[in-house]
Backbone as XML, in Angstrom:
<?xml version="1.0"?>
<chain id="A" units="angstrom">
  <residue number="1" name="UNK">
    <atom name="N" x="169.265" y="91.727" z="235.422"/>
    <atom name="CA" x="170.039" y="92.424" z="234.544"/>
    <atom name="C" x="170.090" y="91.858" z="233.375"/>
  </residue>
  <residue number="2" name="UNK">
    <atom name="N" x="170.156" y="92.594" z="232.189"/>
    <atom name="CA" x="169.816" y="92.306" z="230.713"/>
    <atom name="C" x="170.743" y="91.393" z="230.418"/>
  </residue>
  <residue number="3" name="UNK">
    <atom name="N" x="170.630" y="90.196" z="229.750"/>
    <atom name="CA" x="171.469" y="89.270" z="229.125"/>
    <atom name="C" x="171.837" y="90.189" z="227.429"/>
  </residue>
  <residue number="4" name="UNK">
    <atom name="N" x="173.183" y="89.953" z="227.165"/>
    <atom name="CA" x="173.575" y="90.539" z="226.067"/>
    <atom name="C" x="174.096" y="89.325" z="224.997"/>
  </residue>
  <residue number="5" name="UNK">
    <atom name="N" x="173.516" y="89.363" z="224.024"/>
    <atom name="CA" x="174.252" y="88.104" z="222.808"/>
    <atom name="C" x="174.855" y="89.047" z="221.544"/>
  </residue>
  <residue number="6" name="UNK">
    <atom name="N" x="175.674" y="88.659" z="221.275"/>
    <atom name="CA" x="176.063" y="88.863" z="219.798"/>
    <atom name="C" x="175.619" y="87.649" z="218.849"/>
  </residue>
  <residue number="7" name="UNK">
    <atom name="N" x="175.300" y="88.090" z="217.602"/>
    <atom name="CA" x="174.685" y="87.183" z="216.685"/>
    <atom name="C" x="175.425" y="87.653" z="215.577"/>
  </residue>
  <residue number="8" name="UNK">
    <atom name="N" x="175.601" y="86.806" z="214.541"/>
    <atom name="CA" x="176.117" y="86.745" z="213.255"/>
    <atom name="C" x="175.168" y="86.335" z="211.996"/>
  </residue>
  <residue number="9" name="UNK">
    <atom name="N" x="175.741" y="86.966" z="211.239"/>
    <atom name="CA" x="175.078" y="86.344" z="209.949"/>
    <atom name="C" x="176.326" y="85.370" z="209.017"/>
  </residue>
  <residue number="10" name="UNK">
    <atom name="N" x="176.343" y="84.376" z="208.414"/>
    <atom name="CA" x="177.250" y="83.844" z="208.252"/>
    <atom name="C" x="176.786" y="82.999" z="206.967"/>
  </residue>
  <residue number="11" name="UNK">
    <atom name="N" x="177.979" y="82.978" z="205.987"/>
    <atom name="CA" x="177.566" y="82.403" z="204.612"/>
    <atom name="C" x="177.913" y="80.854" z="205.098"/>
  </residue>
  <residue number="12" name="UNK">
    <atom name="N" x="177.664" y="79.726" z="203.815"/>
    <atom name="CA" x="178.057" y="78.513" z="203.773"/>
    <atom name="C" x="179.674" y="78.152" z="203.844"/>
  </residue>
  <residue number="13" name="UNK">
    <atom name="N" x="180.408" y="79.134" z="203.247"/>
    <atom name="CA" x="181.636" y="78.797" z="203.306"/>
    <atom name="C" x="182.368" y="79.769" z="204.612"/>
  </residue>
  <residue number="14" name="UNK">
    <atom name="N" x="181.767" y="79.749" z="205.635"/>
    <atom name="CA" x="182.221" y="80.545" z="206.930"/>
    <atom name="C" x="182.388" y="82.017" z="207.184"/>
  </residue>
  <residue number="15" name="UNK">
    <atom name="N" x="182.380" y="82.560" z="206.266"/>
    <atom name="CA" x="182.318" y="83.878" z="206.433"/>
    <atom name="C" x="181.505" y="84.267" z="207.496"/>
  </residue>
  <residue number="16" name="UNK">
    <atom name="N" x="182.333" y="85.301" z="208.055"/>
    <atom name="CA" x="180.987" y="85.965" z="208.821"/>
    <atom name="C" x="180.806" y="87.537" z="208.954"/>
  </residue>
  <residue number="17" name="UNK">
    <atom name="N" x="179.605" y="88.036" z="209.005"/>
    <atom name="CA" x="179.753" y="89.387" z="208.939"/>
    <atom name="C" x="179.378" y="90.313" z="210.304"/>
  </residue>
  <residue number="18" name="UNK">
    <atom name="N" x="179.314" y="91.650" z="210.500"/>
    <atom name="CA" x="179.531" y="92.190" z="211.587"/>
    <atom name="C" x="178.803" y="91.674" z="212.681"/>
  </residue>
  <residue number="19" name="UNK">
    <atom name="N" x="178.780" y="91.525" z="213.956"/>
    <atom name="CA" x="177.920" y="91.191" z="214.907"/>
    <atom name="C" x="176.892" y="92.432" z="215.121"/>
  </residue>
  <residue number="20" name="UNK">
    <atom name="N" x="175.700" y="91.659" z="215.311"/>
    <atom name="CA" x="174.536" y="92.573" z="216.240"/>
    <atom name="C" x="174.245" y="91.986" z="217.598"/>
  </residue>
  <residue number="21" name="UNK">
    <atom name="N" x="174.344" y="93.048" z="218.307"/>
    <atom name="CA" x="174.239" y="92.865" z="219.833"/>
    <atom name="C" x="172.792" y="93.361" z="219.866"/>
  </residue>
  <residue number="22" name="UNK">
    <atom name="N" x="172.170" y="92.011" z="220.653"/>
    <atom name="CA" x="170.921" y="91.816" z="221.484"/>
    <atom name="C" x="170.749" y="91.973" z="222.503"/>
  </residue>
  <residue number="23" name="UNK">
    <atom name="N" x="169.705" y="92.564" z="223.551"/>
    <atom name="CA" x="169.800" y="92.333" z="224.721"/>
    <atom name="C" x="168.589" y="91.597" z="225.200"/>
  </residue>
  <residue number="24" name="UNK">
    <atom name="N" x="168.309" y="91.068" z="225.982"/>
    <atom name="CA" x="167.137" y="90.270" z="226.199"/>
    <atom name="C" x="167.101" y="90.452" z="227.892"/>
  </residue>
  <residue number="25" name="UNK">
    <atom name="N" x="165.931" y="90.209" z="228.613"/>
    <atom name="CA" x="165.512" y="90.587" z="229.865"/>
    <atom name="C" x="165.713" y="89.458" z="230.721"/>
  </residue>
  <residue number="26" name="UNK">
    <atom name="N" x="166.036" y="88.345" z="229.720"/>
    <atom name="CA" x="166.209" y="87.043" z="230.655"/>
    <atom name="C" x="167.308" y="86.392" z="230.195"/>
  </residue>
  <residue number="27" name="UNK">
    <atom name="N" x="168.355" y="85.488" z="230.689"/>
    <atom name="CA" x="169.236" y="84.648" z="230.411"/>
    <atom name="C" x="168.666" y="83.375" z="229.536"/>
  </residue>
  <residue number="28" name="UNK">
    <atom name="N" x="167.467" y="83.299" z="229.918"/>
    <atom name="CA" x="166.844" y="81.802" z="228.762"/>
    <atom name="C" x="165.855" y="82.349" z="228.066"/>
  </residue>
  <residue number="29" name="UNK">
    <atom name="N" x="165.848" y="82.336" z="226.555"/>
    <atom name="CA" x="164.879" y="82.498" z="225.605"/>
    <atom name="C" x="164.520" y="81.572" z="224.615"/>
  </residue>
  <residue number="30" name="UNK">
    <atom name="N" x="163.679" y="81.707" z="223.895"/>
    <atom name="CA" x="163.630" y="80.704" z="222.734"/>
    <atom name="C" x="164.225" y="81.275" z="221.379"/>
  </residue>
  <residue number="31" name="UNK">
    <atom name="N" x="164.018" y="80.446" z="220.533"/>
    <atom name="CA" x="164.760" y="80.711" z="219.484"/>
    <atom name="C" x="163.689" y="81.749" z="218.610"/>
  </residue>
  <residue number="32" name="UNK">
    <atom name="N" x="162.467" y="81.519" z="218.926"/>
    <atom name="CA" x="161.324" y="82.783" z="218.417"/>
    <atom name="C" x="161.488" y="83.667" z="218.954"/>
  </residue>
  <residue number="33" name="UNK">
    <atom name="N" x="161.809" y="83.946" z="220.365"/>
    <atom name="CA" x="162.184" y="85.428" z="220.696"/>
    <atom name="C" x="163.458" y="85.977" z="220.283"/>
  </residue>
  <residue number="34" name="UNK">
    <atom name="N" x="164.560" y="84.931" z="220.004"/>
    <atom name="CA" x="166.014" y="85.699" z="219.619"/>
    <atom name="C" x="165.473" y="86.000" z="217.950"/>
  </residue>
  <residue number="35" name="UNK">
    <atom name="N" x="164.896" y="85.144" z="216.973"/>
    <atom name="CA" x="164.189" y="86.132" z="215.983"/>
    <atom name="C" x="163.729" y="87.439" z="216.199"/>
  </residue>
  <residue number="36" name="UNK">
    <atom name="N" x="162.606" y="87.353" z="216.805"/>
    <atom name="CA" x="161.886" y="88.416" z="217.231"/>
    <atom name="C" x="162.854" y="89.637" z="217.391"/>
  </residue>
  <residue number="37" name="UNK">
    <atom name="N" x="163.516" y="89.508" z="218.431"/>
    <atom name="CA" x="164.663" y="90.799" z="218.766"/>
    <atom name="C" x="165.397" y="91.048" z="217.802"/>
  </residue>
  <residue number="38" name="UNK">
    <atom name="N" x="165.893" y="90.139" z="217.093"/>
    <atom name="CA" x="166.949" y="90.556" z="215.878"/>
    <atom name="C" x="166.309" y="90.936" z="214.788"/>
  </residue>
  <residue number="39" name="UNK">
    <atom name="N" x="164.951" y="90.663" z="214.270"/>
    <atom name="CA" x="164.219" y="91.381" z="213.106"/>
    <atom name="C" x="163.854" y="92.519" z="213.864"/>
  </residue>
  <residue number="40" name="UNK">
    <atom name="N" x="163.367" y="92.893" z="214.927"/>
    <atom name="CA" x="162.850" y="94.141" z="215.513"/>
    <atom name="C" x="163.801" y="95.354" z="215.455"/>
  </residue>
  <residue number="41" name="UNK">
    <atom name="N" x="165.042" y="94.706" z="216.060"/>
    <atom name="CA" x="166.174" y="95.690" z="216.103"/>
    <atom name="C" x="166.953" y="96.196" z="214.728"/>
  </residue>
  <residue number="42" name="UNK">
    <atom name="N" x="167.023" y="95.226" z="213.386"/>
    <atom name="CA" x="167.331" y="95.264" z="212.471"/>
    <atom name="C" x="166.592" y="96.686" z="211.725"/>
  </residue>
  <residue number="43" name="UNK">
    <atom name="N" x="164.920" y="96.204" z="212.038"/>
    <atom name="CA" x="163.758" y="97.087" z="211.207"/>
    <atom name="C" x="164.013" y="98.571" z="211.772"/>
  </residue>
  <residue number="44" name="UNK">
    <atom name="N" x="163.852" y="98.228" z="213.198"/>
    <atom name="CA" x="164.027" y="99.774" z="213.820"/>
    <atom name="C" x="165.154" y="100.611" z="213.539"/>
  </residue>
  <residue number="45" name="UNK">
    <atom name="N" x="166.314" y="99.956" z="213.389"/>
    <atom name="CA" x="167.696" y="100.720" z="212.942"/>
    <atom name="C" x="167.433" y="101.247" z="211.428"/>
  </residue>
  <residue number="46" name="UNK">
    <atom name="N" x="166.971" y="100.560" z="210.810"/>
    <atom name="CA" x="166.732" y="100.947" z="209.055"/>
    <atom name="C" x="166.044" y="102.086" z="209.207"/>
  </residue>
  <residue number="47" name="UNK">
    <atom name="N" x="164.752" y="101.984" z="209.624"/>
    <atom name="CA" x="163.606" y="103.063" z="210.001"/>
    <atom name="C" x="164.237" y="103.923" z="210.333"/>
  </residue>
  <residue number="48" name="UNK">
    <atom name="N" x="165.111" y="104.392" z="211.469"/>
    <atom name="CA" x="165.434" y="105.661" z="212.016"/>
    <atom name="C" x="167.022" y="105.870" z="211.114"/>
  </residue>
  <residue number="49" name="UNK">
    <atom name="N" x="167.439" y="105.073" z="210.148"/>
    <atom name="CA" x="168.595" y="105.801" z="209.655"/>
    <atom name="C" x="168.417" y="105.692" z="208.135"/>
  </residue>
  <residue number="50" name="UNK">
    <atom name="N" x="167.219" y="105.450" z="207.616"/>
    <atom name="CA" x="167.134" y="104.913" z="206.009"/>
    <atom name="C" x="167.381" y="106.353" z="205.291"/>
  </residue>
  <residue number="51" name="UNK">
    <atom name="N" x="167.574" y="107.408" z="205.802"/>
    <atom name="CA" x="168.022" y="108.787" z="204.729"/>
    <atom name="C" x="169.430" y="108.432" z="204.594"/>
  </residue>
  <residue number="52" name="UNK">
    <atom name="N" x="170.392" y="108.054" z="205.578"/>
    <atom name="CA" x="171.627" y="107.891" z="205.291"/>
    <atom name="C" x="172.003" y="106.891" z="204.892"/>
  </residue>
  <residue number="53" name="UNK">
    <atom name="N" x="171.210" y="105.544" z="205.000"/>
    <atom name="CA" x="171.533" y="104.276" z="204.791"/>
    <atom name="C" x="170.274" y="103.737" z="204.045"/>
  </residue>
  <residue number="54" name="UNK">
    <atom name="N" x="170.166" y="103.878" z="202.608"/>
    <atom name="CA" x="168.880" y="103.492" z="202.150"/>
    <atom name="C" x="168.683" y="101.976" z="201.630"/>
  </residue>
  <residue number="55" name="UNK">
    <atom name="N" x="169.862" y="100.993" z="202.021"/>
    <atom name="CA" x="169.876" y="99.537" z="201.789"/>
    <atom name="C" x="169.513" y="98.922" z="202.902"/>
  </residue>
  <residue number="56" name="UNK">
    <atom name="N" x="168.503" y="97.925" z="203.269"/>
    <atom name="CA" x="168.436" y="97.446" z="204.306"/>
    <atom name="C" x="169.090" y="95.927" z="204.311"/>
  </residue>
  <residue number="57" name="UNK">
    <atom name="N" x="169.727" y="96.064" z="205.356"/>
    <atom name="CA" x="170.512" y="94.735" z="205.708"/>
    <atom name="C" x="169.947" y="93.699" z="206.502"/>
  </residue>
  <residue number="58" name="UNK">
    <atom name="N" x="168.833" y="93.095" z="206.287"/>
    <atom name="CA" x="168.153" y="92.232" z="207.090"/>
    <atom name="C" x="168.011" y="90.564" z="206.858"/>
  </residue>
  <residue number="59" name="UNK">
    <atom name="N" x="167.520" y="90.017" z="207.903"/>
    <atom name="CA" x="167.410" y="88.480" z="207.497"/>
    <atom name="C" x="166.376" y="88.340" z="206.371"/>
  </residue>
  <residue number="60" name="UNK">
    <atom name="N" x="165.415" y="88.869" z="206.082"/>
    <atom name="CA" x="164.770" y="88.628" z="205.175"/>
    <atom name="C" x="164.316" y="89.825" z="204.186"/>
  </residue>
  <residue number="61" name="UNK">
    <atom name="N" x="164.023" y="89.400" z="202.959"/>
    <atom name="CA" x="163.647" y="90.681" z="202.178"/>
    <atom name="C" x="162.293" y="91.415" z="202.341"/>
  </residue>
  <residue number="62" name="UNK">
    <atom name="N" x="162.177" y="92.457" z="202.559"/>
    <atom name="CA" x="160.896" y="93.478" z="202.539"/>
    <atom name="C" x="159.850" y="93.165" z="201.389"/>
  </residue>
  <residue number="63" name="UNK">
    <atom name="N" x="158.773" y="93.329" z="201.417"/>
    <atom name="CA" x="157.917" y="93.283" z="200.564"/>
    <atom name="C" x="158.374" y="94.752" z="199.532"/>
  </residue>
  <residue number="64" name="UNK">
    <atom name="N" x="157.868" y="94.546" z="198.278"/>
    <atom name="CA" x="158.280" y="95.488" z="197.234"/>
    <atom name="C" x="159.633" y="96.295" z="197.681"/>
  </residue>
  <residue number="65" name="UNK">
    <atom name="N" x="160.903" y="94.918" z="197.276"/>
    <atom name="CA" x="162.227" y="95.595" z="197.651"/>
    <atom name="C" x="162.718" y="94.695" z="196.340"/>
  </residue>
  <residue number="66" name="UNK">
    <atom name="N" x="164.081" y="95.431" z="196.142"/>
    <atom name="CA" x="164.949" y="94.261" z="195.037"/>
    <atom name="C" x="166.179" y="94.105" z="196.120"/>
  </residue>
  <residue number="67" name="UNK">
    <atom name="N" x="166.810" y="92.835" z="195.345"/>
    <atom name="CA" x="168.040" y="92.493" z="196.321"/>
    <atom name="C" x="169.037" y="93.265" z="195.542"/>
  </residue>
  <residue number="68" name="UNK">
    <atom name="N" x="169.891" y="93.627" z="196.267"/>
    <atom name="CA" x="171.014" y="94.397" z="195.734"/>
    <atom name="C" x="172.209" y="93.565" z="196.632"/>
  </residue>
  <residue number="69" name="UNK">
    <atom name="N" x="173.645" y="94.088" z="196.016"/>
    <atom name="CA" x="174.816" y="93.260" z="196.380"/>
    <atom name="C" x="175.200" y="93.402" z="197.939"/>
  </residue>
  <residue number="70" name="UNK">
    <atom name="N" x="174.485" y="94.459" z="198.619"/>
    <atom name="CA" x="174.666" y="94.245" z="200.089"/>
    <atom name="C" x="173.421" y="94.061" z="200.781"/>
  </residue>
  <residue number="71" name="UNK">
    <atom name="N" x="172.184" y="94.047" z="200.310"/>
    <atom name="CA" x="170.986" y="93.758" z="201.018"/>
    <atom name="C" x="169.688" y="94.275" z="200.403"/>
  </residue>
  <residue number="72" name="UNK">
    <atom name="N" x="168.634" y="94.708" z="200.503"/>
    <atom name="CA" x="167.850" y="94.942" z="199.756"/>
    <atom name="C" x="167.479" y="96.574" z="200.043"/>
  </residue>
  <residue number="73" name="UNK">
    <atom name="N" x="166.819" y="97.050" z="198.576"/>
    <atom name="CA" x="166.632" y="98.588" z="198.417"/>
    <atom name="C" x="165.009" y="98.204" z="198.103"/>
  </residue>
  <residue number="74" name="UNK">
    <atom name="N" x="164.388" y="99.295" z="198.900"/>
    <atom name="CA" x="163.215" y="99.507" z="198.856"/>
    <atom name="C" x="162.664" y="100.335" z="197.433"/>
  </residue>
  <residue number="75" name="UNK">
    <atom name="N" x="161.743" y="99.736" z="196.712"/>
    <atom name="CA" x="161.361" y="100.458" z="195.469"/>
    <atom name="C" x="161.043" y="101.720" z="195.886"/>
  </residue>
  <residue number="76" name="UNK">
    <atom name="N" x="160.440" y="102.106" z="196.538"/>
    <atom name="CA" x="159.647" y="103.456" z="197.495"/>
    <atom name="C" x="160.016" y="103.449" z="199.091"/>
  </residue>
  <residue number="77" name="UNK">
    <atom name="N" x="160.500" y="104.890" z="199.024"/>
    <atom name="CA" x="160.826" y="104.831" z="200.345"/>
    <atom name="C" x="159.570" y="104.736" z="201.263"/>
  </residue>
  <residue number="78" name="UNK">
    <atom name="N" x="159.751" y="104.467" z="202.403"/>
    <atom name="CA" x="158.832" y="103.813" z="203.602"/>
    <atom name="C" x="159.228" y="103.227" z="204.866"/>
  </residue>
  <residue number="79" name="UNK">
    <atom name="N" x="158.606" y="103.139" z="205.869"/>
    <atom name="CA" x="158.905" y="102.153" z="206.829"/>
    <atom name="C" x="158.945" y="100.921" z="206.852"/>
  </residue>
  <residue number="80" name="UNK">
    <atom name="N" x="159.550" y="100.216" z="207.143"/>
    <atom name="CA" x="159.682" y="98.733" z="207.160"/>
    <atom name="C" x="158.586" y="98.255" z="208.548"/>
  </residue>
  <residue number="81" name="UNK">
    <atom name="N" x="157.417" y="97.313" z="208.335"/>
    <atom name="CA" x="156.698" y="96.709" z="209.398"/>
    <atom name="C" x="157.786" y="95.751" z="209.885"/>
  </residue>
  <residue number="82" name="UNK">
    <atom name="N" x="157.997" y="95.850" z="211.125"/>
    <atom name="CA" x="159.006" y="94.723" z="211.627"/>
    <atom name="C" x="158.167" y="93.227" z="212.055"/>
  </residue>
  <residue number="83" name="UNK">
    <atom name="N" x="156.591" y="93.328" z="212.424"/>
    <atom name="CA" x="155.943" y="92.270" z="212.417"/>
    <atom name="C" x="155.890" y="91.438" z="211.187"/>
  </residue>
  <residue number="84" name="UNK">
    <atom name="N" x="155.776" y="92.229" z="209.879"/>
    <atom name="CA" x="155.823" y="91.230" z="208.779"/>
    <atom name="C" x="157.035" y="90.653" z="208.307"/>
  </residue>
  <residue number="85" name="UNK">
    <atom name="N" x="158.267" y="91.428" z="209.050"/>
    <atom name="CA" x="159.581" y="90.955" z="208.877"/>
    <atom name="C" x="159.765" y="89.742" z="209.636"/>
  </residue>
  <residue number="86" name="UNK">
    <atom name="N" x="159.238" y="89.799" z="210.732"/>
    <atom name="CA" x="159.119" y="88.737" z="211.575"/>
    <atom name="C" x="158.186" y="87.315" z="211.260"/>
  </residue>
  <residue number="87" name="UNK">
    <atom name="N" x="157.237" y="87.632" z="210.847"/>
    <atom name="CA" x="156.225" y="86.573" z="210.050"/>
    <atom name="C" x="157.171" y="85.378" z="208.861"/>
  </residue>
  <residue number="88" name="UNK">
    <atom name="N" x="157.730" y="86.310" z="208.266"/>
    <atom name="CA" x="158.390" y="85.857" z="207.242"/>
    <atom name="C" x="159.970" y="85.092" z="207.623"/>
  </residue>
  <residue number="89" name="UNK">
    <atom name="N" x="160.410" y="86.078" z="208.530"/>
    <atom name="CA" x="161.456" y="84.933" z="209.290"/>
    <atom name="C" x="161.160" y="83.920" z="210.114"/>
  </residue>
  <residue number="90" name="UNK">
    <atom name="N" x="159.978" y="83.914" z="210.434"/>
    <atom name="CA" x="159.695" y="82.430" z="211.529"/>
    <atom name="C" x="159.345" y="81.584" z="210.311"/>
  </residue>
  <residue number="91" name="UNK">
    <atom name="N" x="158.579" y="81.930" z="209.372"/>
    <atom name="CA" x="158.336" y="80.879" z="208.265"/>
    <atom name="C" x="159.258" y="80.414" z="207.674"/>
  </residue>
  <residue number="92" name="UNK">
    <atom name="N" x="160.325" y="81.145" z="207.137"/>
    <atom name="CA" x="161.535" y="80.713" z="206.790"/>
    <atom name="C" x="162.326" y="79.956" z="207.500"/>
  </residue>
  <residue number="93" name="UNK">
    <atom name="N" x="162.453" y="80.258" z="208.785"/>
    <atom name="CA" x="162.778" y="78.955" z="209.749"/>
    <atom name="C" x="161.988" y="77.833" z="209.741"/>
  </residue>
  <residue number="94" name="UNK">
    <atom name="N" x="160.832" y="77.643" z="209.952"/>
    <atom name="CA" x="160.106" y="76.732" z="209.571"/>
    <atom name="C" x="160.346" y="76.099" z="208.211"/>
  </residue>
  <residue number="95" name="UNK">
    <atom name="N" x="160.660" y="76.679" z="207.292"/>
    <atom name="CA" x="160.900" y="76.256" z="206.036"/>
    <atom name="C" x="162.098" y="75.394" z="205.703"/>
  </residue>
  <residue number="96" name="UNK">
    <atom name="N" x="162.820" y="75.611" z="206.713"/>
    <atom name="CA" x="164.643" y="75.251" z="206.459"/>
    <atom name="C" x="165.486" y="76.261" z="205.366"/>
  </residue>
  <residue number="97" name="UNK">
    <atom name="N" x="164.942" y="77.380" z="205.129"/>
    <atom name="CA" x="165.640" y="78.329" z="204.226"/>
    <atom name="C" x="166.353" y="79.323" z="205.156"/>
  </residue>
  <residue number="98" name="UNK">
    <atom name="N" x="166.192" y="79.271" z="206.752"/>
    <atom name="CA" x="167.305" y="79.874" z="207.654"/>
    <atom name="C" x="167.203" y="78.864" z="208.531"/>
  </residue>
  <residue number="99" name="UNK">
    <atom name="N" x="168.797" y="79.172" z="208.986"/>
    <atom name="CA" x="169.061" y="77.985" z="209.695"/>
    <atom name="C" x="169.923" y="78.902" z="210.976"/>
  </residue>
  <residue number="100" name="UNK">
    <atom name="N" x="169.457" y="78.510" z="212.444"/>
    <atom name="CA" x="169.711" y="79.250" z="213.487"/>
    <atom name="C" x="170.875" y="78.290" z="214.402"/>
  </residue>
  <residue number="101" name="UNK">
    <atom name="N" x="172.341" y="78.699" z="214.286"/>
    <atom name="CA" x="173.310" y="77.801" z="214.722"/>
    <atom name="C" x="173.494" y="78.271" z="216.240"/>
  </residue>
  <residue number="102" name="UNK">
    <atom name="N" x="173.320" y="77.677" z="217.549"/>
    <atom name="CA" x="173.537" y="78.181" z="218.555"/>
    <atom name="C" x="175.002" y="77.212" z="218.993"/>
  </residue>
  <residue number="103" name="UNK">
    <atom name="N" x="176.227" y="77.673" z="219.257"/>
    <atom name="CA" x="177.143" y="77.153" z="219.691"/>
    <atom name="C" x="177.493" y="75.849" z="218.639"/>
  </residue>
  <residue number="104" name="UNK">
    <atom name="N" x="177.302" y="76.369" z="217.499"/>
    <atom name="CA" x="177.343" y="75.400" z="216.295"/>
    <atom name="C" x="176.620" y="74.320" z="216.445"/>
  </residue>
  <residue number="105" name="UNK">
    <atom name="N" x="175.426" y="74.250" z="216.896"/>
    <atom name="CA" x="174.143" y="73.012" z="217.039"/>
    <atom name="C" x="173.283" y="73.970" z="216.312"/>
  </residue>
  <residue number="106" name="UNK">
    <atom name="N" x="172.695" y="73.265" z="215.462"/>
    <atom name="CA" x="171.435" y="73.662" z="214.328"/>
    <atom name="C" x="170.332" y="73.315" z="215.409"/>
  </residue>
  <residue number="107" name="UNK">
    <atom name="N" x="169.240" y="74.736" z="215.853"/>
    <atom name="CA" x="168.130" y="74.845" z="216.329"/>
    <atom name="C" x="167.027" y="74.213" z="215.491"/>
  </residue>
  <residue number="108" name="UNK">
    <atom name="N" x="166.422" y="73.156" z="216.240"/>
    <atom name="CA" x="165.370" y="72.543" z="215.136"/>
    <atom name="C" x="163.606" y="73.303" z="215.685"/>
  </residue>
  <residue number="109" name="UNK">
    <atom name="N" x="163.507" y="73.925" z="216.358"/>
    <atom name="CA" x="162.236" y="74.464" z="216.660"/>
    <atom name="C" x="162.088" y="75.608" z="217.116"/>
  </residue>
  <residue number="110" name="UNK">
    <atom name="N" x="160.970" y="76.665" z="216.859"/>
    <atom name="CA" x="160.963" y="77.809" z="217.300"/>
    <atom name="C" x="160.878" y="78.017" z="218.479"/>
  </residue>
  <residue number="111" name="UNK">
    <atom name="N" x="160.397" y="76.911" z="219.598"/>
    <atom name="CA" x="160.006" y="76.884" z="220.826"/>
    <atom name="C" x="161.698" y="76.299" z="221.440"/>
  </residue>
  <residue number="112" name="UNK">
    <atom name="N" x="162.789" y="75.958" z="220.932"/>
    <atom name="CA" x="163.888" y="75.438" z="221.670"/>
    <atom name="C" x="164.320" y="76.699" z="222.412"/>
  </residue>
  <residue number="113" name="UNK">
    <atom name="N" x="164.769" y="75.946" z="223.304"/>
    <atom name="CA" x="165.319" y="77.255" z="224.582"/>
    <atom name="C" x="166.924" y="77.222" z="224.389"/>
  </residue>
  <residue number="114" name="UNK">
    <atom name="N" x="167.433" y="78.899" z="224.834"/>
    <atom name="CA" x="168.638" y="78.818" z="224.592"/>
    <atom name="C" x="168.917" y="79.703" z="226.024"/>
  </residue>
  <residue number="115" name="UNK">
    <atom name="N" x="170.072" y="79.055" z="226.564"/>
    <atom name="CA" x="170.778" y="80.013" z="227.731"/>
    <atom name="C" x="171.480" y="80.885" z="227.210"/>
  </residue>
  <residue number="116" name="UNK">
    <atom name="N" x="171.528" y="81.972" z="227.740"/>
    <atom name="CA" x="172.645" y="82.856" z="227.002"/>
    <atom name="C" x="173.845" y="83.248" z="228.284"/>
  </residue>
  <residue number="117" name="UNK">
    <atom name="N" x="175.075" y="82.699" z="227.617"/>
    <atom name="CA" x="175.952" y="82.617" z="228.880"/>
    <atom name="C" x="177.311" y="83.429" z="228.176"/>
  </residue>
  <residue number="118" name="UNK">
    <atom name="N" x="178.255" y="84.277" z="228.584"/>
    <atom name="CA" x="179.362" y="84.947" z="227.807"/>
    <atom name="C" x="179.719" y="84.049" z="226.485"/>
  </residue>
  <residue number="119" name="UNK">
    <atom name="N" x="179.746" y="82.835" z="226.587"/>
    <atom name="CA" x="180.280" y="82.165" z="225.551"/>
    <atom name="C" x="179.447" y="81.499" z="224.611"/>
  </residue>
  <residue number="120" name="UNK">
    <atom name="N" x="178.376" y="82.035" z="224.493"/>
    <atom name="CA" x="177.176" y="81.658" z="223.823"/>
    <atom name="C" x="177.466" y="82.158" z="222.421"/>
  </residue>
  <residue number="121" name="UNK">
    <atom name="N" x="177.544" y="81.319" z="221.448"/>
    <atom name="CA" x="178.136" y="82.053" z="219.650"/>
    <atom name="C" x="176.389" y="81.575" z="219.435"/>
  </residue>
  <residue number="122" name="UNK">
    <atom name="N" x="175.738" y="82.546" z="218.422"/>
    <atom name="CA" x="174.742" y="82.447" z="217.534"/>
    <atom name="C" x="175.073" y="83.170" z="216.197"/>
  </residue>
  <residue number="123" name="UNK">
    <atom name="N" x="174.593" y="82.085" z="215.040"/>
    <atom name="CA" x="175.063" y="82.248" z="213.774"/>
    <atom name="C" x="173.524" y="82.002" z="213.021"/>
  </residue>
  <residue number="124" name="UNK">
    <atom name="N" x="173.383" y="82.727" z="212.265"/>
    <atom name="CA" x="171.806" y="82.984" z="210.947"/>
    <atom name="C" x="172.580" y="82.435" z="209.846"/>
  </residue>
  <residue number="125" name="UNK">
    <atom name="N" x="172.218" y="81.558" z="209.022"/>
    <atom name="CA" x="172.706" y="81.085" z="207.960"/>
    <atom name="C" x="171.518" y="81.269" z="207.218"/>
  </residue>
  <residue number="126" name="UNK">
    <atom name="N" x="171.547" y="81.938" z="205.588"/>
    <atom name="CA" x="170.346" y="82.068" z="205.046"/>
    <atom name="C" x="170.708" y="80.765" z="203.555"/>
  </residue>
  <residue number="127" name="UNK">
    <atom name="N" x="169.891" y="80.211" z="203.357"/>
    <atom name="CA" x="170.283" y="78.768" z="202.445"/>
    <atom name="C" x="169.259" y="79.878" z="201.042"/>
  </residue>
  <residue number="128" name="UNK">
    <atom name="N" x="169.874" y="79.485" z="199.996"/>
    <atom name="CA" x="169.423" y="80.422" z="199.116"/>
    <atom name="C" x="169.174" y="78.901" z="197.891"/>
  </residue>
  <residue number="129" name="UNK">
    <atom name="N" x="168.034" y="79.174" z="197.270"/>
    <atom name="CA" x="168.014" y="77.975" z="196.205"/>
    <atom name="C" x="168.928" y="78.326" z="194.926"/>
  </residue>
  <residue number="130" name="UNK">
    <atom name="N" x="169.583" y="77.109" z="194.193"/>
    <atom name="CA" x="170.155" y="77.334" z="193.330"/>
    <atom name="C" x="169.293" y="77.715" z="191.772"/>
  </residue>
  <residue number="131" name="UNK">
    <atom name="N" x="169.896" y="78.274" z="190.983"/>
    <atom name="CA" x="169.304" y="78.550" z="189.573"/>
    <atom name="C" x="169.447" y="77.941" z="188.805"/>
  </residue>
  <residue number="132" name="UNK">
    <atom name="N" x="169.077" y="77.520" z="187.906"/>
    <atom name="CA" x="169.108" y="76.406" z="186.985"/>
    <atom name="C" x="169.100" y="75.355" z="187.158"/>
  </residue>
  <residue number="133" name="UNK">
    <atom name="N" x="169.383" y="74.534" z="186.204"/>
    <atom name="CA" x="168.955" y="72.787" z="186.421"/>
    <atom name="C" x="170.135" y="72.219" z="186.528"/>
  </residue>
</chain>
């Protein structure tokens, strides 16, 4: 039976976005698998609905896109490559610019294991560098 998990994007002020529902074949996953499924799902959703929703609301900015108030707008209409987005996301996680909180505890490694239960909470927190000096 697939394990279902709701994940959220969270701001440093504690505000949460709408949940993203992910399904996994097993109840035990790694942080790498969590990021992969999240990125794959958001890219697939965007690629299928691009005509109706031209703004990509994903974990990391796609190549050749500009940031908007609610996401990223591609400079030219095209399909986003989920593998490229996944590589960017794992690099950002390893660099500490994306944090993954599982049950309010920060994950330290892409290979860290998570057991999905009905009470499991997962939040993604994007850290952005301050501009100026």
